[in-house]
N, C-alpha and C positions, 0 to 999 in steps of 0.2 A: 839513339834510340832504333837503329836500324832493328832490332828484334820485333818492333812493332808494325813493322811495313805492314802485314798480311793480315792485322787484327782488326776487329769490328768490336763496337760497343753496341751491346744487346738491354740494354737497361742495368738495374741495379737491383742488387740481393739484399734484404733486411735479416741482421743476426739476431734471432729472438734469443729470450731468457735463457733458453736450455743450449743456446749456440748453432741450432739448428738454422739450415739457409734455406731459401726456397729458391731454386734455379728456374729463370725465366723459361718460359713455354717456347718461346723461339729457340733457345739454346737446345731445351729438351727434344724438341722437332728436328731439328738440324743434326745433333748427335744421338736420337733415338735412343734417350734416357729415358727408361720406364721405371714406376717403383719396385726399389727391390734390388734394382741393380747395383753392382760394387764400383766404385769409383776411387781411383787413387789419388791422395791428396798432396799436391807438391807447393814447395815455396822456396822463392828467390830470398833470404833473409832479409828479413825489413822492407821487401821490395813490391813482392806480388806471391799471391796465392793461385792454386793451378789446379784443375779437376780432370783427371784422363780417366776415361771409362779404363776398368782393369784389363778388359781383351785388349784393347789398343795399347796399353802398358805392357801386357804380357808380350804380345809380337814385337814391339820396341825392344824388348828386352833381348828376346830369341834374336833378332835380327843384329843388335848390337854386339850378344855372344859370338855370332857367325864371325863377322868381321873382324872381332879382336882378335878368334882362335886363327883366323888366315893373315893379319897383320903378324903374329906371333911366332907363325910356322915359318912367314917369308923374311923376319929377320933373324929367326934359329938356321935356315938355308944360308943368309949371307954372312952370319957370323963362324958358322959351321958348329954350332951346339946343338945337342938332340932336342 
């Protein structure tokens, strides 16, 4: 359960008939989520569902891409491949 060590419970959300979920106000304030904001929906199959503000997700992907490129360059130098 190490992945939950920095987690907090902010309440519960109810799924409506059309599949809509209301995000608790405390979470919306904490993450500055406003009406019309885009959220990326992620899931750990069968275990959890998460929402990530799209701007945060884009920054994460950009940073991950930079790190992967550095690792690939480092590996290429070690193996002598172009």
